[in-house]
GULUMMAR-902718 format. One line per field, with one value per residue: residue in three letters; x, y, z of N, C-alpha, C in turn. Coordinates in steps of 0.1 Angstrom, whole numbers. Layout:
% residues N
res = (ALA	...)
n.X = (X	...)
n.Y = (Y	...)
n.Z = (Z	...)
ca.X = (X	...)
ca.Y = (Y	...)
ca.Z = (Z	...)
c.X = (X	...)
c.Y = (Y	...)
c.Z = (Z	...)
***
This chain:
% residues 227
res = (UNK	UNK	UNK	UNK	UNK	UNK	UNK	UNK	UNK	UNK	UNK	UNK	UNK	UNK	UNK	UNK	UNK	UNK	UNK	UNK	UNK	UNK	UNK	UNK	UNK	UNK	UNK	UNK	UNK	UNK	UNK	UNK	UNK	UNK	UNK	UNK	UNK	UNK	UNK	UNK	UNK	UNK	UNK	UNK	UNK	UNK	UNK	UNK	UNK	UNK	UNK	UNK	UNK	UNK	UNK	UNK	UNK	UNK	UNK	UNK	UNK	UNK	UNK	UNK	UNK	UNK	UNK	UNK	UNK	UNK	UNK	UNK	UNK	UNK	UNK	UNK	UNK	UNK	UNK	UNK	UNK	UNK	UNK	UNK	UNK	UNK	UNK	UNK	UNK	UNK	UNK	UNK	UNK	UNK	UNK	UNK	UNK	UNK	UNK	UNK	UNK	UNK	UNK	UNK	UNK	UNK	UNK	UNK	UNK	UNK	UNK	UNK	UNK	UNK	UNK	UNK	UNK	UNK	UNK	UNK	UNK	UNK	UNK	UNK	UNK	UNK	UNK	UNK	UNK	UNK	UNK	UNK	UNK	UNK	UNK	UNK	UNK	UNK	UNK	UNK	UNK	UNK	UNK	UNK	UNK	UNK	UNK	UNK	UNK	UNK	UNK	UNK	UNK	UNK	UNK	UNK	UNK	UNK	UNK	UNK	UNK	UNK	UNK	UNK	UNK	UNK	UNK	UNK	UNK	UNK	UNK	UNK	UNK	UNK	UNK	UNK	UNK	UNK	UNK	UNK	UNK	UNK	UNK	UNK	UNK	UNK	UNK	UNK	UNK	UNK	UNK	UNK	UNK	UNK	UNK	UNK	UNK	UNK	UNK	UNK	UNK	UNK	UNK	UNK	UNK	UNK	UNK	UNK	UNK	UNK	UNK	UNK	UNK	UNK	UNK	UNK	UNK	UNK	UNK	UNK	UNK	UNK	UNK	UNK	UNK	UNK	UNK)
n.X = (1044	1027	1018	1011	1011	1006	1000	1011	1006	979	974	969	990	1000	1004	1020	1038	1021	1006	1023	1024	999	1000	1018	1004	982	995	1008	1029	1048	1056	1045	1060	1053	1072	1071	1079	1069	1076	1081	1057	1026	1024	1036	1052	1070	1104	1136	1143	1121	1118	1141	1133	1109	1120	1132	1109	1095	1096	1090	1098	1107	1091	1101	1087	1098	1088	1100	1119	1152	1161	1187	1201	1185	1184	1209	1204	1181	1186	1205	1189	1174	1158	1145	1132	1134	1121	1121	1110	1110	1105	1117	1142	1177	1197	1191	1201	1224	1213	1197	1219	1231	1214	1210	1238	1239	1225	1198	1164	1156	1136	1115	1092	1062	1043	1008	1003	1026	1045	1052	1071	1093	1107	1125	1153	1163	1150	1159	1175	1158	1141	1115	1086	1067	1035	1016	982	969	970	1000	1005	985	967	938	926	905	909	923	909	921	947	947	953	979	992	986	999	1026	1031	1029	1049	1073	1070	1074	1100	1112	1119	1125	1113	1090	1055	1042	1013	1000	977	941	938	919	901	880	888	910	916	910	931	955	950	955	982	995	1017	1023	1002	997	980	962	939	921	928	936	914	895	871	882	913	932	920	912	935	941	921	930	955	947	936	956	972	956	962	989	989	976	994	1014	1005	998	1025)
n.Y = (790	794	811	815	842	851	881	896	923	927	913	905	927	918	894	883	862	839	846	840	812	804	807	787	765	765	759	779	795	814	839	873	904	936	966	996	1031	1056	1077	1073	1063	1070	1054	1035	1004	978	967	955	940	925	909	891	881	865	849	830	817	805	783	790	809	845	871	902	934	965	994	1022	1052	1058	1030	1017	1020	1003	979	960	955	941	920	907	901	880	880	863	868	899	932	966	1000	1012	1040	1050	1045	1057	1044	1020	996	990	987	963	945	943	928	905	895	886	862	862	865	890	919	945	970	985	1016	1021	1040	1041	1034	1006	1004	1018	1000	986	989	971	949	923	919	911	890	890	910	935	944	970	971	988	1020	1024	1019	1013	985	965	980	988	970	985	987	996	986	961	958	966	946	925	933	934	908	898	910	900	873	875	884	862	862	852	863	866	877	895	904	930	940	942	915	886	856	856	872	860	841	852	871	853	843	867	868	871	856	855	858	880	882	900	912	897	871	872	885	869	843	819	818	797	778	795	801	777	771	791	781	756	765	777	755	743	760	757	730	733	749	730	712	728	734)
n.Z = (1058	1088	1118	1153	1175	1206	1221	1249	1257	1260	1283	1319	1336	1360	1360	1339	1335	1338	1316	1295	1299	1294	1269	1259	1267	1251	1228	1212	1189	1196	1217	1220	1226	1233	1233	1246	1249	1257	1241	1214	1211	1227	1250	1279	1285	1292	1300	1291	1313	1320	1297	1303	1326	1317	1298	1314	1322	1301	1274	1250	1218	1220	1209	1202	1200	1192	1201	1199	1205	1191	1185	1183	1206	1224	1213	1217	1245	1245	1231	1248	1268	1259	1237	1209	1183	1169	1164	1151	1146	1113	1109	1132	1133	1127	1114	1096	1083	1098	1125	1118	1112	1137	1152	1133	1135	1161	1159	1160	1147	1125	1121	1107	1114	1104	1104	1100	1080	1065	1037	1019	1001	1011	1023	1004	1000	1019	1021	1012	1036	1056	1081	1090	1087	1103	1099	1110	1118	1131	1148	1164	1200	1218	1229	1218	1196	1170	1137	1109	1078	1053	1055	1044	1018	1017	1030	1011	989	998	1003	977	964	978	970	943	943	953	981	1014	1036	1064	1069	1095	1113	1131	1153	1159	1152	1148	1157	1139	1115	1107	1090	1065	1065	1064	1038	1024	1027	1052	1076	1104	1130	1152	1181	1205	1225	1215	1223	1252	1262	1259	1273	1276	1273	1266	1248	1228	1217	1209	1189	1171	1165	1154	1130	1117	1110	1094	1072	1068	1059	1036	1022	1017	1002	980	970)
ca.X = (1043	1016	1022	1004	1019	998	1007	1010	1001	965	973	971	1004	1006	1003	1028	1044	1010	1003	1031	1022	987	1003	1023	994	973	1004	1012	1043	1057	1051	1047	1059	1053	1079	1068	1087	1064	1081	1079	1043	1023	1020	1048	1050	1080	1118	1145	1144	1109	1121	1150	1127	1102	1131	1134	1097	1089	1104	1084	1106	1101	1092	1099	1084	1105	1082	1106	1129	1167	1160	1200	1205	1178	1185	1217	1198	1169	1192	1213	1178	1170	1148	1146	1129	1135	1118	1122	1103	1116	1103	1124	1158	1184	1207	1183	1208	1234	1204	1194	1230	1234	1203	1214	1250	1236	1219	1183	1156	1156	1124	1110	1078	1056	1029	999	1004	1040	1045	1060	1082	1106	1115	1131	1168	1167	1141	1168	1181	1148	1136	1101	1081	1055	1027	1007	970	963	979	1007	1005	974	960	923	921	900	916	923	907	931	959	946	960	993	997	987	1010	1039	1031	1031	1065	1082	1069	1080	1116	1115	1124	1118	1108	1075	1048	1036	1003	1000	966	928	936	910	897	869	894	925	916	910	945	962	948	962	997	999	1023	1024	990	998	969	965	928	912	932	937	902	886	868	892	925	941	911	912	947	941	914	939	964	942	933	970	977	951	967	1001	987	974	1007	1023	997	1002	1039)
ca.Y = (790	802	808	822	850	858	895	899	937	926	904	911	929	913	878	879	847	831	846	831	797	801	806	775	754	765	755	789	794	823	849	886	915	952	974	1012	1039	1068	1087	1069	1060	1075	1045	1028	990	971	968	944	932	917	897	884	872	857	841	820	811	798	777	796	820	857	879	914	945	978	1008	1030	1061	1054	1015	1012	1018	992	964	952	952	931	907	900	895	867	879	856	877	914	941	979	1007	1020	1054	1055	1041	1066	1035	1007	984	989	981	949	938	941	917	892	890	878	851	863	869	904	924	959	972	998	1021	1020	1051	1042	1027	993	1010	1023	986	981	987	962	937	909	915	910	877	891	925	936	955	975	974	999	1029	1017	1025	1008	972	964	988	982	969	995	979	999	979	948	957	967	931	917	939	931	892	896	915	891	862	880	885	850	862	842	871	865	890	895	912	934	951	939	903	877	844	859	876	854	832	862	877	844	844	878	867	871	843	854	864	886	884	904	912	884	860	874	890	857	836	807	821	786	773	805	800	763	773	798	772	747	773	779	744	740	766	750	719	737	754	720	705	737	730)
ca.Z = (1074	1094	1131	1161	1184	1214	1225	1262	1261	1264	1294	1333	1337	1372	1357	1326	1335	1336	1302	1286	1303	1287	1254	1258	1268	1238	1218	1204	1182	1201	1227	1213	1235	1227	1242	1243	1256	1259	1232	1200	1213	1240	1263	1284	1288	1300	1295	1289	1323	1319	1289	1307	1334	1309	1292	1324	1326	1290	1263	1236	1214	1225	1196	1208	1190	1200	1197	1207	1197	1191	1188	1184	1220	1229	1206	1224	1258	1244	1227	1260	1277	1254	1225	1196	1173	1175	1153	1153	1137	1103	1112	1143	1132	1117	1107	1097	1079	1110	1135	1115	1114	1151	1154	1127	1139	1174	1156	1161	1138	1125	1115	1107	1117	1097	1109	1091	1068	1062	1026	1020	993	1019	1026	991	1002	1030	1020	1013	1049	1067	1085	1090	1085	1110	1093	1120	1113	1141	1153	1175	1213	1227	1226	1216	1186	1156	1126	1098	1066	1043	1055	1038	1006	1020	1032	998	979	1003	999	961	963	984	963	929	944	961	993	1025	1048	1068	1073	1107	1112	1145	1154	1156	1144	1158	1149	1128	1103	1107	1076	1053	1065	1058	1024	1020	1029	1067	1081	1118	1135	1165	1187	1219	1232	1211	1232	1265	1265	1257	1283	1278	1263	1260	1239	1218	1210	1202	1178	1160	1160	1144	1117	1111	1109	1080	1060	1065	1052	1021	1015	1014	991	967	966)
c.X = (1034	1017	1014	1012	1010	1007	1002	1006	987	963	972	985	1010	1009	1010	1033	1032	1005	1009	1028	1008	990	1009	1013	985	982	1007	1027	1054	1050	1055	1049	1061	1060	1076	1076	1083	1067	1078	1062	1040	1023	1035	1045	1061	1094	1123	1145	1132	1112	1131	1143	1116	1109	1132	1122	1090	1100	1101	1094	1098	1102	1088	1100	1090	1096	1088	1117	1143	1167	1178	1206	1197	1180	1196	1212	1189	1175	1199	1199	1172	1159	1153	1143	1128	1131	1118	1115	1112	1116	1112	1138	1167	1194	1200	1192	1219	1225	1199	1207	1233	1223	1207	1228	1249	1229	1206	1176	1153	1144	1124	1096	1074	1044	1020	998	1017	1041	1056	1071	1095	1114	1127	1146	1172	1160	1147	1174	1171	1142	1121	1097	1069	1046	1018	995	961	974	987	1004	996	969	944	917	915	908	913	920	916	944	959	954	974	999	996	998	1024	1041	1034	1045	1075	1080	1076	1095	1121	1124	1116	1112	1093	1067	1038	1025	998	987	953	927	929	908	888	876	907	924	918	926	955	963	955	977	1001	1005	1021	1012	995	985	969	949	920	917	931	923	892	883	876	904	932	931	910	924	947	933	923	950	961	940	946	975	971	956	981	1001	984	984	1014	1019	998	1014	1040)
c.Y = (801	800	817	828	857	870	897	913	936	918	911	914	922	898	875	867	838	833	839	817	794	799	793	764	754	762	766	787	801	832	863	897	927	960	988	1018	1054	1080	1086	1067	1065	1066	1039	1014	984	971	955	935	920	904	889	873	862	846	827	811	802	795	783	807	831	866	895	926	958	989	1019	1041	1054	1038	1009	1011	1007	978	954	945	941	918	899	894	884	867	870	861	891	924	955	985	1014	1034	1058	1052	1052	1055	1022	996	979	980	965	941	933	928	903	887	882	866	851	869	883	911	939	959	986	1003	1020	1029	1049	1031	1016	997	1012	1010	982	980	976	950	924	907	912	896	879	906	923	948	957	980	982	1008	1026	1025	1018	994	974	975	980	980	979	988	981	992	965	947	960	953	923	922	936	915	891	900	904	877	866	879	871	853	856	851	869	877	887	907	917	942	943	924	892	865	846	865	869	847	842	869	867	843	854	878	869	856	843	862	868	889	887	902	901	872	863	883	880	851	825	811	808	779	782	802	787	763	780	790	762	752	774	766	739	747	763	739	722	741	744	714	715	734	717)
c.Z = (1080	1111	1140	1173	1194	1221	1242	1267	1266	1276	1307	1335	1350	1370	1342	1323	1331	1322	1293	1288	1295	1273	1251	1259	1257	1226	1207	1199	1189	1210	1220	1226	1229	1236	1238	1254	1261	1251	1218	1198	1226	1252	1266	1289	1296	1292	1293	1300	1324	1309	1294	1318	1327	1303	1301	1327	1314	1280	1250	1232	1216	1212	1204	1198	1199	1192	1205	1199	1197	1193	1189	1198	1227	1225	1213	1239	1257	1238	1239	1268	1272	1243	1214	1184	1177	1163	1160	1142	1125	1105	1123	1143	1123	1110	1105	1094	1092	1121	1132	1115	1128	1155	1148	1132	1152	1171	1159	1148	1137	1119	1116	1107	1110	1102	1097	1077	1063	1050	1024	1010	999	1025	1015	993	1012	1029	1020	1028	1060	1069	1084	1088	1093	1104	1105	1113	1122	1142	1165	1188	1223	1222	1224	1208	1176	1145	1114	1085	1054	1044	1048	1026	1005	1023	1019	990	986	1001	984	959	966	975	949	930	948	972	1005	1036	1050	1072	1085	1108	1128	1147	1148	1149	1155	1149	1138	1114	1101	1092	1065	1054	1062	1043	1017	1020	1042	1069	1096	1123	1148	1171	1201	1227	1228	1219	1245	1271	1264	1271	1286	1267	1258	1248	1228	1210	1203	1189	1167	1155	1151	1130	1109	1105	1095	1071	1058	1058	1037	1015	1010	1002	978	961	959)
***
């Protein structure tokens, strides 16, 4: 499965409903929202009220990435707001299994995010509980950063481990993903391409999303043929 998730972190904050609409027009698979609290990361973005508002404006699934301290406090708020996919940082949670259970018991997709320097081995005890893993390929906090090349091996190793254990968790890649490197990242094992500035910084965001979606569709066809 190969999916496109435009990140509205890179969109015009005064036009976020329009940014979600552009994602729909481009036939994206979901809308990605980075929630930052000014503590876990230095930036501050938006809260659960915005998610609730966007839930009324788009039919696309909302993939919410919590870059916050104490995610256990935030998770119920974002579930109630209408998040469909919800991830938090392994580095920020004191009770990872409990936080994952809260998400899954609400019928939502549960994920963990890892900073670039956090080893994937720390996922071992909860890997079977995950619907997806967010691999940060930039240091979290700001959009438009350059992709960290060393994270490619991390994506590949995680993909191999999931395949060996026959686990269904998807790999989302967040940071510096663009049309130019997307095919190579799909080859490494990326399933969900989280694209921010490469979409909303483009002259025509809708056309850019369509090009990305076409590439993802080709990889989906190849995956079916291999099976």
